[in-house]
C-alpha positions in Angstrom: -20.3 -30.6 24.9 -18.7 -30.9 21.5 -15.2 -29.9 20.6 -14.4 -26.2 20.2 -14.8 -24.7 16.8 -11.5 -24.0 14.9 -13.0 -21.0 13.2 -11.6 -17.7 14.5 -13.9 -15.5 16.6 -15.0 -12.2 15.2 -12.3 -9.5 15.6 -12.6 -7.0 18.4 -13.2 -3.3 17.5 -9.9 -1.6 17.0 -8.8 2.0 16.9 -8.3 3.0 13.3 -6.3 6.1 14.3 -4.0 4.0 16.4 -3.6 1.3 13.7 -2.5 4.0 11.2 0.2 5.2 13.5 -1.6 7.8 15.5 0.3 10.7 14.0 -0.2 13.4 11.5 -0.6 10.9 8.7 -3.4 9.2 10.5 -5.1 12.6 11.1 -4.9 13.3 7.3 -6.2 9.9 6.3 -9.1 10.2 8.7 -9.9 13.8 7.7 -9.2 15.1 11.2 -7.1 17.8 9.5 -9.6 18.5 6.8 -7.5 21.2 5.2 -4.5 18.9 4.7 -6.8 16.1 3.5 -8.6 18.4 1.1 -5.3 19.8 -0.2 -4.0 16.3 -0.8 -7.1 15.3 -2.7 -7.1 18.5 -4.8 -3.4 18.1 -5.6 -3.9 14.4 -6.7 -6.9 15.3 -8.7 -5.2 18.2 -10.5 -2.1 16.1 -11.2 -4.2 13.3 -12.7 -6.3 15.8 -14.7 -3.1 17.5 -16.0 -1.6 14.3 -17.2 -4.7 12.4 -18.4 -6.9 15.1 -19.8 -4.5 18.0 -20.7 -1.9 15.8 -22.4 1.1 16.8 -20.2 4.0 14.3 -19.8 6.1 13.8 -16.7 9.3 15.4 -18.1 7.8 18.6 -19.3 5.5 19.0 -16.3 8.4 18.4 -13.8 10.7 20.8 -15.7 8.0 23.6 -15.8 7.3 23.2 -12.1 11.0 23.3 -11.2 11.5 26.3 -13.5 8.7 28.2 -11.9 10.0 27.4 -8.4 13.6 28.5 -9.3 12.3 31.8 -10.8 10.2 32.5 -7.8 13.1 31.8 -5.4 15.5 33.9 -7.5 13.2 36.9 -7.6 12.4 36.6 -3.9 16.1 36.5 -3.0 16.9 39.5 -5.3 14.0 41.6 -3.9 14.9 40.7 -0.4 18.5 41.9 -0.9 17.4 45.2 -2.5 14.5 45.9 0.0 16.2 44.6 3.1 13.6 41.9 3.6 14.1 38.4 4.9 15.4 35.7 2.6 13.3 32.8 1.5 12.8 30.4 4.5 14.6 27.3 3.0 15.3 24.3 5.2 18.7 22.7 5.3 18.9 20.9 1.9 20.7 17.7 2.8 19.8 14.1 3.6 21.0 12.8 6.9 22.7 9.4 7.4 19.8 8.5 9.8 17.2 8.9 7.1 19.4 6.8 4.7 19.7 4.1 7.3 15.9 4.0 7.9 15.3 3.7 4.2 17.8 0.9 3.9 16.2 -0.9 6.8 12.8 -0.7 5.2 14.2 -1.9 1.8 16.0 -4.8 3.6 12.8 -5.9 5.3 10.8 -5.7 2.1 13.5 -7.8 0.2 13.6 -10.4 3.0 9.9 -10.7 3.0 9.8 -11.2 -0.7 12.5 -13.9 -0.6 10.6 -15.6 2.2 7.5 -15.8 0.1 9.5 -17.2 -2.8 11.1 -19.8 -0.5 7.7 -20.8 0.9 6.3 -21.3 -2.6 9.2 -23.0 -4.3 10.8 -25.1 -1.5 8.1 -25.6 1.1 5.4 -25.9 -1.6 2.9 -23.8 0.3 -0.1 -24.1 -1.9 -2.3 -21.7 0.0 0.4 -18.9 -0.3 0.8 -19.8 -3.9 -2.9 -19.2 -4.5 -2.8 -15.9 -2.7 0.2 -14.6 -4.6 -1.1 -15.8 -7.9 -4.5 -14.2 -7.3 -3.0 -10.9 -6.2 -0.7 -10.8 -9.3 -3.6 -11.6 -11.6 -5.8 -8.8 -10.1 -2.9 -6.4 -10.6 -2.5 -7.5 -14.2 -6.2 -7.3 -14.8 -6.6 -3.8 -13.5 -3.4 -2.7 -15.1 -4.8 -3.8 -18.5 -7.8 -1.6 -17.9 -6.2 1.5 -16.3 -2.7 3.0 -16.8 -0.2 3.5 -14.0 -1.2 7.1 -13.2 -4.9 6.3 -12.9 -4.0 3.4 -10.5 -1.9 5.7 -8.4 -4.7 8.3 -8.3 -7.2 5.6 -7.4 -4.9 4.5 -4.6 -4.7 8.0 -3.2 -8.5 8.4 -3.3 -8.9 5.0 -1.6 -6.3 5.9 1.0 -8.2 9.2 1.8 -11.7 7.7 2.0 -11.1 4.0 2.9 -10.0 4.5 6.5 -12.7 7.1 7.1 -15.5 4.8 5.8 -14.0 1.8 7.8 -13.9 3.9 11.0 -17.6 4.8 10.7 -18.9 1.3 9.7 -16.3 -0.8 11.4 -18.7 -3.3 13.0 -20.6 -4.0 9.8 -17.5 -4.3 7.7 -15.8 -6.6 10.2 -18.8 -8.9 10.3 -18.9 -9.2 6.5 -15.1 -9.7 6.3 -15.2 -12.3 9.0 -17.9 -14.3 7.1 -16.0 -13.9 3.8 -12.7 -15.1 5.5 -14.5 -18.2 6.9 -15.7 -19.1 3.5 -12.2 -18.6 2.0 -10.6 -20.7 4.7 -13.1 -23.5 4.0 -12.4 -23.4 0.3 -8.6 -23.2 0.7 -8.8 -26.1 3.2 -10.7 -28.2 0.7 -8.4 -27.3 -2.2 -5.3 -28.0 0.0 -6.6 -31.4 1.1 -7.5 -32.3 -2.5 -4.1 -31.2 -3.7 -2.3 -33.2 -1.0 -4.3 -36.3 -1.7 -3.4 -36.2 -5.4 0.3 -36.1 -4.7 2.1 -39.3 -5.6 3.2 -41.3 -2.5 6.9 -42.3 -2.7 7.4 -46.0 -2.7 9.8 -47.4 -0.1 12.7 -49.3 -1.5 12.9 -53.0 -0.7 16.0 -54.1 1.0 18.0 -56.6 -1.0 18.9 -59.6 1.1 
């Protein structure tokens, strides 16, 4: 029998709901809470339409929304005091230290990951990682030159709401195509990596002076 193949075997079927955290966010992304998913899609679409088609800008739109909210809360509180009705159910408006620590931990992990990538490219001369980072940045620059930031954010929201749902329904077919594509990319990166290493100059050993 020949040596075992070095190519990775096709991935096993995973639970998309569990991979997304298994909580309420996963339910929304997989449309198991269709009302919340539809509300998120409608809100994102209306926001994009208001900014892109109606000519609103971020400052005026935010100020108008906050003004409307303040007026509604003020009138609600006034009417509640006059008619002996309950006050607006506002939560405790403060940020706990625990939430700040969690946000700091996430930021620290992101910064350390970025510094690790920079170190691998500059010091370790990881050519494969360099190709991946350069390709990703080029794609971001390419799509950024075609669409503005708000359109990219809206496209990301739509993709987040429909991508997991499509993947859950056609997981076997998508995994098969991705596995074949990943094998091709690995072969190309291995060829480029070997060619790059062969073209590196070999340092000459210094002769000892007797």
